[in-house]
N, C-alpha and C positions, 0 to 999 in steps of 0.2 A: 504493500500500500504506500510505502514511503516514496516509491517511484512515480506515483500518480499526482499530477497537478490538475486541479479542477476549478473552472470558473464558469458561472452560469449567469446569464443576463435575461431576466424575464420581467414582465410588467406586473406580476402578481406580488402579493405581500411577502415579506421575509419568511413568515411562518409557512405560507403555502409553498414557497420555493424550497424550504428545508424539507418539508414533507415529501415533495415530488422527488427531490434528489435522494433522500433516504430510501424511498421506494424503489428507485431505479438502480441504485448502486450498493445496496446493503449486502449483496451477496459477495462483494469483493472483499477479500480478507487481507489483512496486513501480513505480508510475507517476511517483514523485518529486513528486507534488502535495502541497501542504500544505493545512491546513484554512483555508477562506476567512476573511479578516479584514474586519471592518466598522468601520473607525476613525471617530472623530468622536462627537459627542453628539447625541441625538435632540431635545433641547430647546434652542432658541435663546432669546434674551431675551424674545421675544414669547410664548413658552410658559411663562414663569415669572411668579410673582405674578399668578395668574389665579384666578378663582372661577367654576366651571362648575356651573350648575344644570341638572339632568336629571330627566326624568319616567320612572320605572321601570315595569315591567309589574306587579310584585307590590306589595302593600301594605307599608308600612314606610318609615322614614326612616333614611338612612345618610349619614355624613360620612366622606370619605376625604381625608386630608392626605398629600401626597407630596412628596418631595425627590429630585432626582438626586444620587447620591453615588458615591464610589469603590467599585467592586465588591469585595465581601468576599472573593471567590475569590483575590484577590492577597494577602490577609492572613488566610487561613483558620486559621492557627495562632494568631493573635491574637484572632479572633472579635469584631471591633468591633460588628457588627450584632447578634450574639447577646447581647452585653453590654447594648447600648442597648435592644434589643427586650425583654429581660428587665425592665429598669427601667421603661420607658415603658408596657409592656403589663402591668405588675404589677397585682394586684388586692387586695393587702393594705392594711391601714390606712395612710392618708397618701398612697396612690397616686392617680394621676389618675383611674382608674376608680372607686376607692373614693369620691372626692369627687363625681364625676358621678352615681354611683348614689345617694349620699346626698341629692343635690339633686333626684333624680327625673328626670334628663336622659338617662340612658343605660342600656341593658340588656346591652351587650357591647362589648368593645374588644380589638383585636389590634394589635400593633406588631412590625415586623421587615422584613427585606429582601424586596422583592417581585420583579417581573420583573428579570432581569439577564442580561448577557452578559459576555464578557471585557473589553469596552470600556466599558460603562456599566451602571449599576444604579439602582434606585430604593428608597428607604426609605419605608415607608408606615405610617400609623396609621389604622385603620378603626374607626369608632365607630357602633354601632347606637343610634339616637336614639329616645327616646320623643316623643310629640307635644309635650310641654313642652320637651324638649331641642331639638326643631326650632325652637322660638321663641327659643332662646338660643344659636344657632349661633355668634355672635360671642363670647359669654362662654366657650363651650367651646374655641374656637380660642385665645382669650386664655389660658385655664387651661393648655392644652397647651404653649404657648410659655413660660408661667411655669414649668412643670415642666422644660422643656428648659433654661431659664435657670438653674434650681436645680441641674441636673446640671452645667452648664458652670461654675458658681461653686463647686460642692462639690468638683469634681475627680473623678478616677477612683480607685476603691478596690480594693485587692488582695483584701480579704476577700470582696468580692462576686464578683470573678473566680474566686477559689478555690472558692467555693460552686458556681458554675456548672461549674467543672472537675470537682469531686467528683460532681456530678449526671451530667455527661456521661460520665465514666469508668465510673460505676456502670451507666448505661444501656447503654454499649457492651459491657462485660464480661458483663452478665447479661441481654442482650437475648434475647427469645424467638426460637426458630428460625422461619425463613420458608421457603417453598417454594423449592427451588434455582433454578427458572427466574427468579423475581423477583430473587433475590440476584445471579445472574450478569448479568442485564440491567441492574440498577442500577450494578454495578461497571463493566461495559463502556461504559455511556453516559457515564461521568464519568472514564474513564481518562486521557484527553488533558488533563484539568484538573490532574492531580496527578502528582508523581513516583512511580515504582514503589513506593518504601518506604511511601507513604501510600495505596495503592490500596484497602486494606481499611478503613482508618480514615477517610480523606478528611477532611471538615470536621466530623466528629462529635465531635472532642475538641480544642477550642482549648486549647493548653497553654503558650503563650508570653505572659506578661503584659507588655504594652507600653502604658504610659500614653499615649504620644504618638500612637500609631496610633488608639486609641479616641477620644482627644480630637480628632484630625483629623476623623474621621467625625462626631462629635458637633457640631463646628463647622460642618459642611456642612448641618446641619438649621437653616438660617438663615431670616430673614424675607425676604431678597431672592431666595431660590430656591424658595419654597413654591408648590405647586399644590394648590388646594382643589376637591374634587368633592363636590357636595351633591345627594343624590337624595331626591325626595319626590313623591308624587302631588299634593301641594298646589301644585306648579308648573304643573299643567295649565292651558293658556291664557295662561301668563305667560312663555313662551319665544318666541324668534324665529328658531330654526334647527332643522333636521332633518338628522341624519347619514344618509348614503345607504345604508348596509348593513342596518341593522335598523329604520330609521325612528324612532329615538329623538329625541324633542323635547328641545332643550337651548338654553342661552344662555351667553354668556361675558362676563365683565366683569373689569376690572383691579382688583387690590388693591395698595395701596402700603405701604411700611414704616411711615410715620406712622399709617396707618389701623390696621394690626395692633397697633402699639404702643398705640394708644388702646383697642383691644379688651382688651389686657393690663391696662391701668390700670383699665378699667371692670369687669373680671371679679371675681367674688366673692373676698374675702380669706380663702381657706381655708388650712388647715394642711397644705400639701403637704410631704412629707418622704420620705426614703429608707426602703426596707423594713428591718424588723428581721431579725436573723439567723434562719435557717430551722431551727426545732427538729426538723423532720421528716426532715432529711437523715440517712440511715442510715450507721452506722459498723460495725455488727456483721453480718457476712455468714456467720457460722458456720452449718454445717448440723447440724440436730438428728438424733439417732440414735434414732428411736422404738423402744421395747422391743418393741412389737407390730408385726409386718409386716402391717398391715391391708389387705386387697385391696379391700374395699368399705366404704362409710360405715357407721359404727356409731352406734347411738342412745345418746347420753349422758344424755338426760333426756326424759321423756314425761309430759305431764299433759293435762288436758282443755283447757288454755289455750295450751300451747306444746309444741314438739318441738325438740330440739337434736341435730344430726347432726355427726359428726366423721370426718375422713379425713386421716391424715398422708401426707406426700409420701414415697413409696418408689420413685419412678420418675425424676423430673426432676432431682433433686439441685440445687435452686435455692433461694436465700434469700428466697423469696416465699410469700405466703399469701393466702387469700381468705376473706372473711366476707360472708355474705348473710343478711339478715333479711327475711322476707316477712311483712307485716301483711295477713292475709286479713280484709277488712272488708266484710261482707255489705251493710251499709247504704249503702255507697258506690256501688252500682249501681242503686238503686231508681228513679232518674229521670235525665233529661238534666242537670237542675240539680245532682243529687247527684254525677254524674261530673265536672261542671265544677268544683264545689267541691273535690272530691278532687284534681283536677289542680292547681288553684290552691294548695291546701294543700301538695302535694308541692313545687311550685316555690317557695313561700314558705320552706319549710324549707331548700331548697337556697340560696335567696337569703340567709337568715340565716347559713348556713354558709360563705358565699363567702370571707370574709377568712381563715378557717382552712383551708378545703378547698383554696384556691389554693396555699398553701405546701406542702400535702401533695402536690398534683398535680405541682408543680415537682420535688419530691423523689422522685417515682416511686411515690407512693400514688395510684392512679388511681380515678376515679369515672366511671362510664359506664353505659349501658343495654345489655342484650342485644338481639339482633335478634329481632323478633317482628312478626307481621302483625296483631296483635289490636288494631285500632282505631288511633287517633291517638296518636302519641308525639312528644316533643321530643328531639332528639339530645343526647348528652353531658350527661346529668343524673345526679346522685348518687342521687336518689330519683325514682321515677316510678310511674305507675299503669298497670296492664294488667288483663285479665280472667283469672281462674283458671278453667280448664276444669272442675275437679272440683267446685267449690263455687258457680260462677257469681257469685262475689264479686270485688270489685276488689282487686288486690294493690297495696300500697305496698311497694316493694322498695328496701331499702338495700343497696348493693353497694360493698364496699371490697376492693381487692386491690392488691398491690404488695409491696414489701420488708417482711418481717414485723417488723423491728427496732422501728419506731415505729408500727406499725399499731394497736396497742392505744390509743395516745394519741388517734388520730383517732377510733376507735370510741367512746371516752368522750365526746369532744366532740359527735359525731353524736347519740348517745343523749341527752345532756344537752339539746341543742337541740330534739329532739323532745319530751322530757319537759316543757320549759319553753315550749312553743309558745304564742305569742300573736299575734293579728292586729294588725299595724301598718297603719293606713289608707293611708298614703302608699305603702308597699311593695305593698299589695294593689292599689292603682290601677295601678301600673306593671305588675305581673304580669298583671292582667286585660287591660290594653291589649295586651300581648304575645300573650296567648292568643287574643284576638280577631283579631289580625293573622295568627296562624298558621292559625287556622281559615279565614279569608278566603283565604289563599294555597293551601289544599289543592286548590282547583280548578285550580291551575297545575301540579300534579304530573304526572309522566310517565304516559301511559296505562296502562302495566303496573302502576304503583304504585296507581293508582285501581282497576284491576281486582282487585288483591289485597285492597284495602280493602273493596270491595263484596262480594267473595267471603266474607271474614270476617263482614261484616255480615249476610249471608244465612244463614250456617251457625251462628252463635253466638247464644245467648239473652242478653238484657239488655245488648246492646251498642247504644248509641244512635247514630243517624246524626249526623254532624258538623253537618249543617244545623240539626237540632233544638237542638244545643248552642249554635250560633251565635245562634239566635233567642232562647235563654234567657239569654245572657250579659249583655245590657244590664240585666236585672232583678236580677242577683246583686250583693249588697252585702257590705261587710266584716262587718256584724253577722250576716249569714247564715252566714258561715264560722265566726264565733266561737261560734255555737250548734251548727253542724253537726259541727265537729271532735270534741267529746266524744262525741256520739252515734255518729259513724262508728267511733270507736275503742272504744266501750263493749263490743263483743263481738268484738273483733279476736282472731284466732288467730295466734300467732307461730310461724313455721317458720324455724329457724336452721340454717345450714350453715357449718362452719368446716373449712377444708382447707389443706394446704400444709406449710410448714416450721414447724410448731407441734406441741409435745408435748401429750399428753392433759391434763396438769395445767394447761398454759397455756390450753387451750381451756375447761376448766372454770372457770378464773379469769376469763376474759373474760365468760362467762355469769354468773358471780357478780357482777361489776361491773354488768352489765346489769340483773340481778335487783334488786340493792340500789337502783340509781337508779330503777328502775321502781316499787319499793316506796315510796320516799320522795317521788318527784316526779311519778310518772305514774299509778300504780295508784289512788291516792286520788281522782284527777280523772276517770279514764276507765274503769277496769275495775270490775267488781263488787266491793264492799267486802269480801266474804267471801274473796277470793282471798288466799292466803298466799304468802309469798316462796318457799317450797318447791314450790309448785304452778306457778310461772312457768317 
């Protein structure tokens, strides 16, 4: 019986639930067996300080740096891995990723605890490399260890821990409801890890600031325990081993402490520093009391160039809101090249927003895409392109949702970045490379995903096959996008939707901000000069 963890979620009273559970499970006897323990560490000295080169199936270059560490589950109240993952995986100015992206070496970075048990665990940093970044692997590892050295020398800061705690507490108290089956399964699967008083919260709210514990795990990210895994198609023919389960070609070589120290000394001398305080963390969770109990969205503004819809929250009583702005751009679907440029445009704007949007995402202001089967999409983007059924035009959709307290700040930043859009050749090259790899990897999608894609392709007009886009990508230049963007937006129709814990006056104020910035920064470049502010 000691191996059984049980969680039940019903609408009946506690007495009725207890009676039902006892009736169904009373025949199960306590065998006295305890959960099996697997003591020891999986990595001996021969498994540490290694560099593994591997040939993946998909296109792309990836670097994974791993250390064996003390499992965070033993210190879930202190959250050392959450603290370190937050800093090493940060994307704001001065962060490791910010520097790698500025150098054109990386397109993504994740840091945090990976595979773990009660006996052992691994901390990992995963970096998506560009082709240029692949050629600078040693510099990248050197920069990573320089940032870890910065953290070790700077010490552990309570204000950073307090920010994380505020974000975690907010996320826990205002989390969206999930289906009961998933909720009880998650609790039951982890009940043996925590005392009964923490079964609901578990590790979602580290609340005990302990400098020593965080420093202990930080010190475990050392030169002598590192394991480096480097994946690239460029290693084809250069490996000497094949693993028996999937037939992956790989090779292993030892790295030494002096070798990594040399990489650190040779790495670019960039201005790595800790993140600034997060201005997007909400503090006002008061619920608005809309004077009008509006059941359906109402039209606040309607012109030949835009529509604005508004719907206050009268059901969920949550301090959250959502803003969606769709740019209907007919010119964006005229050809495969036009759709390619539209996609790169969207991702470039996202790229320019990264250092701001990351702070917002950490604070619960999310950016993502909705599910759709209309052609190729990249996941987790603030801005993306899809096809509008009504107009056969491509939508550029800006989606912001989360806590309403600081949502307006993010909206201003997003609109400003779109209004001041310019093509930076270095950023363009990185995005183009990533788009090319994504198209090349489409053939590795699951069969059902490919079936859905080709179904959409056969049913919708002006949706170009990804093969044609891939053929056109090599010919697309930064100058093409610089010419295309004004034309694409020259006849864009804006459909705006504002909903949630926002009063009508606030919604109108948001649109006023958008209209003013569009008038001064955007309309003069992209829209017809005869459009007045009142028509937006």
